[in-house]
FIVO-326244 format. One line per 8 residues: their letters; for each residue x, y, z of C-alpha. Coordinates in nm, 4 decimals. Layout:
N
A	X Y Z ~ ...
***
This chain:
455
XXXXXXXX	2.2775 2.7355 0.3346 ~ 2.2858 2.6000 -0.0051 ~ 2.0298 2.6752 -0.3075 ~ 1.8511 2.8844 -0.0766 ~ 1.7460 2.5897 0.1172 ~ 1.8871 2.5317 0.4711 ~ 1.8694 2.1860 0.6492 ~ 1.5883 2.3143 0.8606
XXXXXXXX	1.3847 2.4314 0.5790 ~ 1.4300 2.0882 0.4015 ~ 1.3337 1.8996 0.7215 ~ 1.0296 2.1309 0.7762 ~ 0.9026 2.0725 0.4181 ~ 0.9539 1.6915 0.4569 ~ 0.7652 1.6819 0.7891 ~ 0.4884 1.9196 0.6392
XXXXXXXX	0.4271 1.6412 0.3465 ~ 0.5306 1.3330 0.5111 ~ 0.3560 1.4096 0.8610 ~ 0.0066 1.3838 0.7478 ~ 0.0686 1.0864 0.5273 ~ 0.2353 0.9015 0.8285 ~ -0.0534 0.9775 1.0575 ~ -0.3148 0.8747 0.7789
XXXXXXXX	-0.1215 0.5438 0.7078 ~ -0.0640 0.4645 1.0690 ~ -0.4131 0.5306 1.1597 ~ -0.5417 0.3272 0.8520 ~ -0.3094 0.0598 0.9559 ~ -0.4170 0.0665 1.3270 ~ -0.7875 0.0476 1.2116 ~ -0.7120 -0.2462 0.9899
XXXXXXXX	-0.5376 -0.4069 1.2995 ~ -0.8522 -0.3366 1.5023 ~ -1.0719 -0.4999 1.2321 ~ -0.8508 -0.8085 1.2333 ~ -0.8587 -0.8302 1.6134 ~ -1.2450 -0.8141 1.6014 ~ -1.2496 -1.1030 1.3606 ~ -0.9868 -1.2927 1.5518
XXXXXXXX	-1.2121 -1.2753 1.8526 ~ -1.5308 -1.3762 1.6657 ~ -1.6548 -1.7208 1.7305 ~ -1.4537 -2.0218 1.8413 ~ -1.0731 -2.0780 1.7693 ~ -1.1533 -2.2479 1.4429 ~ -1.4046 -1.9925 1.3258 ~ -1.1780 -1.6979 1.4010
XXXXXXXX	-0.8759 -1.8786 1.2232 ~ -1.0932 -1.9387 0.9194 ~ -1.2269 -1.5793 0.9125 ~ -0.8721 -1.4319 0.9325 ~ -0.7515 -1.6773 0.6730 ~ -1.0523 -1.5782 0.4458 ~ -0.9809 -1.1966 0.4773 ~ -0.6007 -1.2652 0.3924
XXXXXXXX	-0.6706 -1.4891 0.1069 ~ -0.9636 -1.2806 -0.0581 ~ -0.7645 -0.9493 -0.0148 ~ -0.5006 -1.0868 -0.2565 ~ -0.6973 -1.0086 -0.5685 ~ -0.7936 -0.6740 -0.4246 ~ -0.4381 -0.6015 -0.3443 ~ -0.3364 -0.6909 -0.6995
XXXXXXXX	-0.6065 -0.4341 -0.8189 ~ -0.4996 -0.1701 -0.5919 ~ -0.1394 -0.2157 -0.6730 ~ -0.2154 -0.1763 -1.0372 ~ -0.4177 0.1391 -0.9579 ~ -0.1394 0.2748 -0.7417 ~ 0.1151 0.2202 -1.0172 ~ -0.0861 0.4151 -1.2699
XXXXXXXX	-0.1280 0.6839 -1.0123 ~ 0.2527 0.6953 -0.9573 ~ 0.2494 0.8672 -1.2984 ~ -0.0175 1.1063 -1.1825 ~ 0.1778 1.2134 -0.8765 ~ 0.5108 1.2505 -1.0630 ~ 0.3410 1.4551 -1.3346 ~ 0.1385 1.6911 -1.0939
XXXXXXXX	0.4637 1.7483 -0.8862 ~ 0.6574 1.8348 -1.1985 ~ 0.3851 2.0702 -1.3221 ~ 0.3648 2.2341 -0.9881 ~ 0.7495 2.2815 -0.9831 ~ 0.7466 2.4282 -1.3325 ~ 0.4470 2.6506 -1.2543 ~ 0.2255 2.4764 -1.5112
XXXXXXXX	-0.0816 2.4269 -1.2897 ~ -0.3099 2.4743 -1.6001 ~ -0.2289 2.1037 -1.7005 ~ -0.3284 1.9414 -1.3717 ~ -0.6987 1.9145 -1.4297 ~ -0.6274 1.7358 -1.7577 ~ -0.3893 1.4848 -1.5662 ~ -0.6635 1.4213 -1.2927
XXXXXXXX	-0.9421 1.3481 -1.5541 ~ -0.7182 1.1131 -1.7557 ~ -0.6189 0.9079 -1.4518 ~ -0.9692 0.8733 -1.3318 ~ -1.1158 0.7481 -1.6717 ~ -0.8074 0.5245 -1.7531 ~ -0.7962 0.3541 -1.3977 ~ -1.1772 0.2839 -1.4081
XXXXXXXX	-1.1719 0.1407 -1.7881 ~ -0.8515 -0.0293 -1.7940 ~ -0.8257 -0.1794 -1.4245 ~ -1.1585 -0.1670 -1.2339 ~ -1.3777 -0.3126 -1.4948 ~ -1.1646 -0.6350 -1.5449 ~ -1.1136 -0.6837 -1.1902 ~ -1.4932 -0.6412 -1.1101
XXXXXXXX	-1.5560 -0.9067 -1.3766 ~ -1.3131 -1.1600 -1.2365 ~ -1.4071 -1.0847 -0.8730 ~ -1.7845 -1.1241 -0.9254 ~ -1.7676 -1.4042 -1.1822 ~ -1.4907 -1.6199 -1.0499 ~ -1.4674 -1.5599 -0.6899 ~ -1.4476 -1.9327 -0.5670
XXXXXXXX	-1.2039 -2.0237 -0.8429 ~ -0.9738 -1.7385 -0.7461 ~ -0.9868 -1.8323 -0.3749 ~ -0.9249 -2.1978 -0.4502 ~ -0.6358 -2.1058 -0.6725 ~ -0.4553 -1.8973 -0.3986 ~ -0.4875 -2.1856 -0.1654 ~ -0.8133 -2.1489 0.0387
XXXXXXXX	-0.9415 -2.4621 0.2290 ~ -1.3047 -2.5569 0.2615 ~ -1.3503 -2.3735 0.5998 ~ -1.2025 -2.0615 0.4471 ~ -1.4219 -2.0812 0.1240 ~ -1.7449 -2.1081 0.3089 ~ -1.6747 -1.7751 0.5027 ~ -1.4682 -1.6117 0.2162
XXXXXXXX	-1.7103 -1.6202 -0.0813 ~ -1.9749 -1.3491 0.0295 ~ -1.6846 -1.1352 0.1871 ~ -1.5073 -1.1465 -0.1474 ~ -1.8140 -1.0228 -0.3534 ~ -1.8881 -0.7420 -0.1247 ~ -1.5289 -0.6109 -0.1055 ~ -1.4999 -0.6114 -0.4923
XXXXXXXX	-1.8103 -0.3913 -0.5143 ~ -1.6392 -0.1322 -0.2938 ~ -1.3245 -0.1528 -0.5007 ~ -1.4795 0.0717 -0.7741 ~ -1.4923 0.3654 -0.5105 ~ -1.1697 0.2736 -0.3524 ~ -0.9794 0.3014 -0.6919 ~ -1.1509 0.6408 -0.7613
XXXXXXXX	-1.0313 0.7719 -0.4281 ~ -0.6731 0.6492 -0.4785 ~ -0.6653 0.8454 -0.8134 ~ -0.7645 1.1704 -0.6506 ~ -0.5511 1.1124 -0.3382 ~ -0.2321 1.0522 -0.5550 ~ -0.2951 1.3803 -0.7470 ~ -0.3342 1.5787 -0.4270
XXXXXXXX	-0.0236 1.4401 -0.2890 ~ 0.1599 1.5346 -0.6007 ~ 0.0444 1.8945 -0.5512 ~ 0.1879 1.8705 -0.2037 ~ -0.1658 1.8566 -0.0343 ~ -0.1365 1.5519 0.2107 ~ -0.3634 1.6936 0.4875 ~ -0.6906 1.6546 0.2733
XXXXXXXX	-0.6398 1.2713 0.2111 ~ -0.5445 1.2385 0.5733 ~ -0.8605 1.3999 0.7181 ~ -1.0853 1.2036 0.4828 ~ -0.9184 0.8669 0.5446 ~ -0.9058 0.9067 0.9234 ~ -1.2889 1.0131 0.9184 ~ -1.4006 0.7127 0.7087
XXXXXXXX	-1.1741 0.4647 0.8742 ~ -1.3046 0.5596 1.2211 ~ -1.6524 0.5047 1.1007 ~ -1.5547 0.1824 0.9307 ~ -1.4237 0.0497 1.2629 ~ -1.7662 0.1517 1.4366 ~ -1.9649 -0.0161 1.1416 ~ -1.7400 -0.3384 1.1619
XXXXXXXX	-1.8111 -0.3735 1.5441 ~ -2.1799 -0.3433 1.4798 ~ -2.2070 -0.5636 1.1808 ~ -1.9434 -0.8370 1.2813 ~ -2.1001 -0.8846 1.6328 ~ -2.4478 -0.7830 1.5713 ~ -2.4689 -0.4856 1.7951 ~ -2.7711 -0.2259 1.8166
XXXXXXXX	-3.0190 -0.4909 1.7002 ~ -2.8266 -0.5550 1.3799 ~ -2.7592 -0.9149 1.2693 ~ -2.4260 -1.0796 1.3524 ~ -2.2738 -1.1094 1.0122 ~ -1.8963 -1.2065 1.0898 ~ -1.6577 -1.1646 0.8111 ~ -1.9263 -1.0565 0.5651
XXXXXXXX	-2.0228 -0.7666 0.8045 ~ -1.6781 -0.6421 0.7925 ~ -1.6657 -0.6445 0.4082 ~ -2.0157 -0.4338 0.4086 ~ -1.8829 -0.1708 0.6517 ~ -1.5512 -0.1441 0.4597 ~ -1.7175 -0.1125 0.1267 ~ -1.9606 0.1531 0.2496
XXXXXXXX	-1.6639 0.3559 0.3819 ~ -1.5036 0.3684 0.0379 ~ -1.8560 0.4957 -0.1001 ~ -1.8398 0.7690 0.1828 ~ -1.4898 0.8761 0.0983 ~ -1.5934 0.9061 -0.2837 ~ -1.8851 1.1251 -0.1908 ~ -1.6704 1.3670 0.0283
XXXXXXXX	-1.3883 1.3745 -0.2531 ~ -1.6431 1.4521 -0.5161 ~ -1.7746 1.7586 -0.3258 ~ -1.4164 1.8693 -0.2514 ~ -1.2792 1.8577 -0.6100 ~ -1.5817 2.0512 -0.7564 ~ -1.5050 2.3332 -0.5142 ~ -1.3269 2.6172 -0.6661
XXXXXXXX	-1.0826 2.6751 -0.3812 ~ -0.9637 2.3059 -0.3740 ~ -0.6078 2.2060 -0.4285 ~ -0.7205 2.0228 -0.7512 ~ -1.0416 2.1623 -0.9093 ~ -1.2345 1.9958 -1.1615 ~ -1.4766 2.1815 -1.3822 ~ -1.7089 1.9710 -1.5762
XXXXXXXX	-1.7763 2.2336 -1.8180 ~ -1.4102 2.1935 -1.9575 ~ -1.4733 1.9273 -2.2095 ~ -1.2486 1.6137 -2.1796 ~ -1.0070 1.5859 -2.4575 ~ -0.7417 1.2929 -2.4938 ~ -0.4060 1.4563 -2.4325 ~ -0.1133 1.2734 -2.6208
XXXXXXXX	0.1485 1.4054 -2.3905 ~ -0.0270 1.3117 -2.0643 ~ -0.0900 0.9689 -2.2170 ~ 0.2822 0.9367 -2.3054 ~ 0.3810 1.0277 -1.9721 ~ 0.1349 0.7821 -1.8026 ~ 0.2622 0.5181 -2.0186 ~ 0.6434 0.5985 -1.9621
XXXXXXXX	0.6115 0.6136 -1.5942 ~ 0.2976 0.3900 -1.5399 ~ 0.3785 0.0738 -1.7470 ~ 0.7019 -0.0034 -1.5727 ~ 0.5395 0.0683 -1.2476 ~ 0.2468 -0.1687 -1.3356 ~ 0.4954 -0.4363 -1.4390 ~ 0.6559 -0.3893 -1.1023
XXXXXXXX	0.3357 -0.4362 -0.9250 ~ 0.2473 -0.7311 -1.1286 ~ 0.5894 -0.8909 -1.0469 ~ 0.5328 -0.8045 -0.6842 ~ 0.1736 -0.9413 -0.6609 ~ 0.2773 -1.2523 -0.8673 ~ 0.5667 -1.3127 -0.6188 ~ 0.3456 -1.2498 -0.3095
XXXXXXXX	0.0682 -1.4847 -0.4480 ~ 0.3321 -1.7601 -0.4981 ~ 0.4774 -1.6873 -0.1620 ~ 0.1203 -1.7026 -0.0023 ~ 0.0640 -2.0383 -0.1735 ~ 0.3722 -2.1720 -0.0118 ~ 0.2703 -2.0315 0.3334 ~ -0.0847 -2.1658 0.2875
XXXXXXXX	0.0460 -2.5165 0.2400 ~ 0.1478 -2.5178 0.6102 ~ -0.2220 -2.5355 0.7090 ~ -0.4784 -2.2891 0.8486 ~ -0.3270 -2.2152 1.1886 ~ 0.0202 -2.1360 1.0322 ~ -0.1594 -1.9076 0.7726 ~ -0.3453 -1.7294 1.0380
XXXXXXXX	-0.0096 -1.6719 1.2156 ~ 0.1344 -1.5493 0.9024 ~ -0.1656 -1.3082 0.8349 ~ -0.1319 -1.1675 1.1875 ~ 0.2424 -1.1014 1.1365 ~ 0.1757 -0.9504 0.7950 ~ -0.0944 -0.7324 0.9664 ~ 0.1685 -0.6044 1.2170
XXXXXXXX	0.4386 -0.5649 0.9416 ~ 0.1975 -0.3377 0.7486 ~ 0.2229 -0.1035 1.0446 ~ 0.6004 -0.0873 0.9992 ~ 0.5642 0.0131 0.6271 ~ 0.4218 0.3395 0.7394 ~ 0.7414 0.5313 0.7987 ~ 0.8947 0.4087 0.4770
XXXXXXXX	0.5770 0.4758 0.2715 ~ 0.5229 0.8254 0.4157 ~ 0.8664 0.9455 0.3749 ~ 0.8778 0.7771 0.0408 ~ 0.5570 0.9753 -0.0719 ~ 0.7422 1.2934 0.0551 ~ 1.0584 1.2042 -0.1293 ~ 0.8543 1.1448 -0.4447
XXXXXXXX	0.6497 1.4655 -0.4223 ~ 0.9585 1.6936 -0.3407 ~ 1.1917 1.5207 -0.5687 ~ 0.9232 1.5638 -0.8638 ~ 0.8749 1.9282 -0.7808 ~ 1.2469 2.0025 -0.7519 ~ 1.3062 1.8338 -1.1027 ~ 1.0223 2.0433 -1.2466
XXXXXXXX	1.2011 2.3488 -1.1179 ~ 1.5238 2.2371 -1.2806 ~ 1.6951 2.1804 -0.9426 ~ 1.8453 1.8229 -0.9345 ~ 2.0708 1.8896 -0.6346 ~ 1.7820 1.9910 -0.4238 ~ 1.5891 1.6671 -0.5354 ~ 1.8944 1.4703 -0.4080
XXXXXXXX	1.9053 1.6426 -0.0818 ~ 1.5212 1.5952 -0.0164 ~ 1.5529 1.2190 -0.0799 ~ 1.8570 1.1740 0.1448 ~ 1.6989 1.3822 0.4238 ~ 1.3636 1.1763 0.4032 ~ 1.5790 0.8486 0.4171 ~ 1.7519 0.9655 0.7477
XXXXXXXX	1.4234 1.0660 0.9224 ~ 1.2308 0.7524 0.8031 ~ 1.5017 0.5310 0.9137 ~ 1.5078 0.6558 1.2652 ~ 1.1310 0.6011 1.2983 ~ 1.1569 0.2524 1.1603 ~ 1.4411 0.1757 1.4045 ~ 1.1983 0.2795 1.7119
XXXXXXXX	0.9409 0.0276 1.5684 ~ 1.2125 -0.2463 1.5282 ~ 1.2806 -0.2271 1.9135 ~ 0.9069 -0.2705 1.9830 ~ 0.8790 -0.5742 1.7608 ~ 1.1768 -0.7506 1.9072 ~ 1.0964 -0.6949 2.2764 ~ 0.7054 -0.6983 2.2667
XXXXXXXX	0.6213 -0.9290 1.9743 ~ 0.4280 -1.1776 2.1737 ~ 0.2255 -0.9122 2.3584 ~ 0.1308 -0.7492 2.0117 ~ 0.0294 -1.0912 1.8794 ~ -0.1921 -1.1741 2.1788 ~ -0.4117 -0.8705 2.0925 ~ -0.5156 -1.0651 1.7798
XXXXXXXX	-0.5996 -1.4268 1.9158 ~ -0.6250 -1.6184 2.2157 ~ -0.4611 -1.9250 2.0429 ~ -0.1502 -1.9848 2.2352 ~ 0.0183 -2.1789 1.9648 ~ -0.0335 -1.8840 1.7100 ~ 0.1037 -1.6293 1.9707 ~ 0.4436 -1.8195 2.0294
XXXXXXXX	0.5048 -1.8572 1.6447 ~ 0.4173 -1.5036 1.5824 ~ 0.6595 -1.3656 1.8490 ~ 0.9354 -1.5669 1.6865 ~ 0.8544 -1.4155 1.3378 ~ 0.8444 -1.0587 1.4747 ~ 1.1875 -1.0937 1.6142 ~ 1.3060 -1.1477 1.2548
XXXXXXXX	1.0693 -0.8630 1.1325 ~ 1.2784 -0.6336 1.3673 ~ 1.5877 -0.6964 1.1703 ~ 1.4050 -0.6411 0.8331 ~ 1.3052 -0.2902 0.9452 ~ 1.6174 -0.0639 0.8530 ~ 1.6569 -0.2308 0.5038 ~ 1.2767 -0.2056 0.4307
XXXXXXXX	1.2514 0.1604 0.5289 ~ 1.5446 0.2908 0.3282 ~ 1.4486 0.0837 0.0382 ~ 1.0915 0.2194 0.0265 ~ 1.2082 0.5837 0.0561 ~ 1.4766 0.5724 -0.1955 ~ 1.2355 0.3916 -0.4362 ~ 0.9793 0.6632 -0.3729
XXXXXXXX	1.2266 0.9274 -0.4654 ~ 1.3154 0.7415 -0.7965 ~ 0.9553 0.7116 -0.8889 ~ 0.8946 1.0831 -0.8253 ~ 1.1663 1.1381 -1.0747 ~ 0.9914 0.9008 -1.3123 ~ 1.2557 0.6503 -1.2962 ~ 1.0217 0.3364 -1.2599
XXXXXXXX	1.2367 0.0908 -1.4608 ~ 1.5065 0.0520 -1.2066 ~ 1.2338 0.0053 -0.9199 ~ 1.0842 -0.2698 -1.1560 ~ 1.4140 -0.4529 -1.1695 ~ 1.4692 -0.4394 -0.7898 ~ 1.1210 -0.5743 -0.7307 ~ 1.1442 -0.8515 -0.9907
XXXXXXXX	1.4739 -0.9781 -0.8513 ~ 1.3811 -0.9391 -0.4936 ~ 1.0314 -1.0789 -0.4644 ~ 0.9744 -1.2963 -0.7762 ~ 1.3112 -1.4582 -0.7770 ~ 1.4763 -1.4346 -0.4348 ~ 1.1715 -1.4425 -0.1954 ~ 0.9767 -1.7137 -0.3810
XXXXXXXX	1.2603 -1.9560 -0.4490 ~ 1.4170 -1.9124 -0.0938 ~ 1.0744 -1.9558 0.0648 ~ 1.0200 -2.2771 -0.1389 ~ 1.3553 -2.4127 -0.0476 ~ 1.3400 -2.3237 0.3253 ~ 0.9651 -2.4375 0.3649 ~ 0.9256 -2.7325 0.1192
XXXXXXXX	1.2807 -2.8709 0.0939 ~ 1.4260 -2.7948 0.4491 ~ 1.1034 -2.8087 0.6334 ~ 1.1865 -2.5147 0.8463 ~ 0.8117 -2.3960 0.8540 ~ 0.6688 -2.0457 0.8868 ~ 0.9970 -1.8941 1.0235 ~ 1.1667 -2.0092 0.6894
XXXXXXXX	0.9243 -1.8216 0.4864 ~ 1.0055 -1.5077 0.6911 ~ 1.3698 -1.5695 0.6459 ~ 1.3117 -1.5345 0.2531 ~ 1.1250 -1.2025 0.3290 ~ 1.4416 -1.0766 0.5056 ~ 1.6798 -1.1727 0.2299 ~ 1.4406 -1.0264 -0.0333
XXXXXXXX	1.4198 -0.6815 0.1427 ~ 1.7989 -0.6691 0.1806 ~ 1.8629 -0.7371 -0.1749 ~ 1.6214 -0.4669 -0.2925 ~ 1.7805 -0.2221 -0.0600 ~ 2.1056 -0.3076 -0.2373 ~ 1.9850 -0.2473 -0.5939 ~ 1.7817 0.0693 -0.5143
XXXXXXXX	2.0719 0.2333 -0.3243 ~ 2.3076 0.1542 -0.6225 ~ 2.0697 0.3112 -0.8617 ~ 2.0195 0.6248 -0.6400 ~ 2.3909 0.6712 -0.6117 ~ 2.4573 0.6649 -0.9846 ~ 2.2446 0.9921 -1.0131 ~ 2.1036 0.8890 -1.3576
XXXXXXX	1.7364 0.9283 -1.2303 ~ 1.8037 1.3137 -1.2332 ~ 1.8022 1.3145 -1.6178 ~ 1.4692 1.1542 -1.6875 ~ 1.2280 1.3957 -1.8708 ~ 0.8623 1.4208 -1.9103 ~ 0.6587 1.6115 -2.1739
***
């Protein structure tokens, strides 16, 4: 027993917070895999490859937007967790109102303008070929409309997680994702008398699921017994301390996401140069890799919430113990996934496509992804702990070096200079994840993150 917290108590608290997040992310990723599998089996080989490539390319702008929304929300999670730890729940409503308004004005409006006004130009820049452009344009415009609601949902979910409530986001996300899968099947293939819309049908169903989640969330936060209650009678006032905290935590986190997305965009352009089949293979492998992010992300969120809460209560030793314990449990889960990818890669890839060329290449890439797992998981969890402490500058440095420099330069060298092909691009991903793990581990061990203050 130490600080009144036994190992069992720490582990139980981690599972209480990480468990629902893990289930939510896992189910969300599996539903995403089902969507991709549906598109991969729609039409002939050329149509399905173009549909998968279209989704991959158009989602790049959406991912940039979501990354920036998430980075601003890191500030909300960290602040809410600190205020809960310091018994200052009276400040939470103000934080939530600030995060919703700032996210919509600063991020959603500009992305909406770019997405609706310049969709074809953006797709061409990323590297879409003519077959992908034809399918991707309408998909892009519909998905961007749903982004307004998706960003709102992200803001509320981040605040709830900061308060330690991970069950509500899980229940809402699983419900709407399940309905999205049903809607996708109906609109992609034209079931129940509906027209067969292919990729556009998938976009309509996805956007409607975000709208439904927003309606459920609005009803929830207006309830007096909710974890985070919003009362519209309390007038909104700009709060300097909240803005200061959001800027202090959110700006480095936003720059980190910009560096990450810029790096991934350049990486995608390198991969897209290998042609539609190679890009479709890459997209399938990415989709499967997303599944393996779930342990790291869920235990990273637990580390973030529990470290923030402990630091709010002035207990830095407990914060460190939480982060270390999260890392241990998360690494065990990711090791199990690594074994699956190594031995059953071909079987997993064959769920997505009948194209034998794609399956063989994907199986090779998945063997490499298996070796990425331990470094990826540990890096994500430690970085989550640092963000919960408000230490977003060091995670920015790690991402900038890992993705923007190491991954992009090595991918260019392996693919363009040595001509190694898709496996070369994924070797660059492995070296990037390893280097980020080294940098984040070094920062965590210095203990300097324990002394970051918020107002």
